[in-house]
N, C-alpha and C positions, 0 to 999 in steps of 0.2 A: 560923365558930362558925355550929352549926346553929340557925338564927333567923325563919323563910320570914315569918314575920308583923313585923316588925320590918324588914324587909327592906320589904317592901311599906308599912309607915306611913311611912320613910323619901321612896320617891320621891314617895306620897300627897303630903307636908310639902311638896318641892319642889314639882307642879306646881300645888297650887292656892294657896303661893305667887306666882306669875307671873302678870302681868297680859296681859300679851300671851297668855297665853293662855287665860286665865277669856275676855277680849275676844273670841278666836277660836271661844269655845267660849259666846256671849251665856250671859254670866256676873257679868260686871261688874257690881259693885254687888250681887248676889244674897248671900243670907245664906248662912256658915258649912256651915249646914246643908243649902241647896242645892246649893253646891258638892257636898259630900261626896254627893250623887244624883247626881251626876253624874261624879263625873270615882270609879273605883268602882274596886277590887280581887278583881274577878271579869269573868266574861264573862255579861251580860248583858244581852239584846236584847232577848227576850220579850215586853217593857212599853213598848216606846219609847212615846211621843207624839208629836203632831204637831208638826214644827219644831225635835225636840228634836236637840239635840245633844251626844254621851255618848259620852267617853272612859273604855276600859275598858283594864286593864292588868291580868295573874295570869300566875304561872305556871307552862310547861310542863314537861312531863317531860325531869330532869335528865339529860347525858350522860356516862360516864366519860371520862377523859382519858389519856392514858396511861400515869400514873403511878397506879394503881387508888387510891391515899390522897385525889384529888384529882378530883373533879364538874366540867361545868359547866352554869353553871345557868343558866335560861332563861328572862327574862319577857318576854311577847309585851304589847306597844300597839294595840289595834285601836278604831281610829274610827268612830265611826256617825253618820251623817246624811243629813236629807231628799235622795232625789234631785237636788234641785234645787240644791243646796247640796253637791255630790260634791268642788268642790275645797278648800270649807274642809276636809275629812275628811284629804285631802292634808296643807293649809297648818301643818294640831293636829299632825301627825306631824313637819313639818317643827323644826316648834317643839320640842317632844318630845324631838328628835335633837340640836338645839342646847341642850334643858337636861341631859341622861343620859349625853349618847354620851363617853365617855373622859373622867367625870367619876365622884371616890371616893363610893359611893354608901353607907353603913354600911360604908365600913371596906377596900372593895374595887370596883377600877373598872371599870367598864359599856360593853360594847364590842357596839357596831351590829352586828347578824350575820345584817341585809338584811331586804329587805323582803317582802312577804307576796302583795302584790295586794289586787284584790276576794275580801273572804271575804264568807259567806252573814252576813243580816241579813232583819229584818220586810221585808216588801213596801213598798214607797215609800223607802226609804232604803239609801244604799250604804255597804260600809262597805271600808279597806282596813286594811291589818295591816302592823307591823316587831319585829321581835325583835332583843331585848338578853342578850347572857351575859356571868360574872363567874367568876371558878372558886375553889371551897370547898373545904377542907380538912376531910379527916372525919377 
């Protein structure tokens, strides 16, 4: 079933419920509103605040599979962190991998599709990303 908003909501709930991930993002003990502002379902980094770590995840363009009734849906995860904390960005992605890779998300299995390396972000920050895929029948 085509329901991208629900897919992202399920992923967001998994991420927000993990204490280790919250600690890596400096969100441990923060209010749910503060957590939602930093574990977000879109690519948004032009408003980063000094010292902030942010995890963004969102859909990238889908790709048709050999059977045209199926698409390979792509979800990208990007972690932004101050340049001095770049190792935390990689640690966040490692934790995301533990939480979602090979796991059933909204009745579909999410599989690692490679890391993206360093990505654009604001000056003074570092960003790295990775992608995961699942199959969707239309």
